[in-house]
C-alpha positions, 0 to 999 in steps of 0.5 A: 538498492546497493545492500548486497543480497540478504543483508536486510532481515528476512529478505532470503524468505521474500526474495523466494517468494517473488522470484517463484512469481517473476519466473512463473509469472503466476502464483503457485498451485496449493502444496508446490509453493516454494515457501510458506508465505504463499499459504498464510499471507496474501502475496499481492505485494510481492506479485507487484515487485516482480511485475515492476522488476519486468519493466527495469530493462537494465542487467542488474541482478535480479534481487535489485530489480524486485527492490525497485517495486519497494522503492516506487511504493515507498515513493509514492507513500511520501508524495500521498502523504504530502497531499493528504497533510495540504488537504488536511492543513491547506494553508500550512505548506511546511507543514506538509513538507515536514511530514514527507521529509520525515516520512522520507528519511525514517530509518524504518521507510527507508529499511523497507525501500531498500529490500524485497517484502510486502511491507512496502506495499502494505504501507502504501496501501494504507496511505492511499486510505488515508489520503482518500479519506482526506479528499473526502474531507475536504471536498465534504462529499462521498459520491459514488466515485470516490466511495469506489475509489475508497473501495478499491484501496480498502481492498488493496489494503486486504491484499497486502500484509496484515499489519496494514489492516489497521486502516478498515478501522480508520475507514469504518471509524471516519464511515461512523462519523459520516453515518452519525452526521447525516446518515440519510445522505451518506449510507448508500456511499458507505454500502458502495464502499464496503461492497467494492472492499469485499469483491 
């Protein structure tokens, strides 16, 4: 948060997009965009950064308020990674703490948490998908509630940067495994997840 404005790479481009969303509280009309990101990339991560900035009451510079969104998503990512490891290896809490610590202090994650971007949101959404898959795996069943939650999370990945779309490969692989094990039991839930993600 204390880095000077535009010290992180590419922040000047991300800042312009987020500021336009913050000032207008909506996406610009096609053809009136202040930056090319509106046209070529989903802007939901930038929009969330702008909304989080509105919740910060302090009299801080706007670029610092925008950075709170990235900090928030990065913090939740670390917590969900810890919870996912606890789901997969419940008898090894030290492993979950280690994974969370490595993720929290990884230079790339710290760098993304320290500036205005949509990458922190994309990592958060992908980690949410992975966490929900670990819940399904631990519980041993994909019921309607988990199917809808997983569909929403997959849809959130689609609203992030395209570098997070690998989350769809993980979901497709896990669903293929579920259907291979017992397709009669799981095909409706898998179809429900797909339908919610597409909506």
